[in-house]
C-alpha positions, -999 to 999 in steps of 0.1 A, spaced: -655 246 484 -678 222 476 -707 224 491 -726 193 486 -698 172 502 -700 154 533 -672 136 555 -674 117 587 -655 96 607 -664 61 627 -661 49 653 -640 76 669 -624 63 693 -614 32 670 -591 2 680 -581 -14 644 -605 -6 617 -617 28 610 -651 37 581 -645 72 564 -685 78 551 -681 101 517 -709 119 504 -699 130 465 -717 143 437 -701 125 411 -673 100 406 -636 109 417 -609 96 434 -609 100 476 -577 103 495 -573 95 530 -543 101 552 -533 93 587 -509 114 602 -489 122 642 -492 152 659 -459 159 646 -474 158 613 -452 129 597 -474 108 574 -483 69 589 -511 56 564 -520 66 530 -542 54 505 -563 64 477 -600 52 466 -623 55 434 -656 64 447 -693 70 431 -716 94 428 -739 90 460 -725 76 500 -691 58 497 -681 41 529 -644 34 527 -625 9 555 -590 12 564 -569 -7 588 -540 19 599 -509 1 621 -508 25 644 -499 29 683 -524 44 710 -525 82 707 -545 111 688 -541 114 651 -550 135 624 -570 122 595 -575 137 563 -599 132 535 -589 152 503 -613 153 474 -603 172 443 -584 198 458 -606 198 493 -590 187 526 -612 177 551 -595 173 583 -607 156 612 -590 141 646 -594 107 654 -583 89 685 -568 50 692 -571 42 726 -553 17 749 -566 -20 744 -594 -34 768 -574 -61 791 
């Protein structure tokens, strides 16, 4: 486990765009995957990140619901629950 890694997502809940904040000690490849509650992969994207804080923006086209957002750095997984609410209006 990487002690100095930090991952956070915002806004949560989200409407169209989601930002994943990743703090890493060295340059690396980060994979962001979005799953529904039946473990179906709906979105996947790789990013090259540099040492320090990285803001990774994604725009998954998904319906209203609850999703599992998984961030993978090296062999470490950082699972987060994310919600897409009903649109206002």
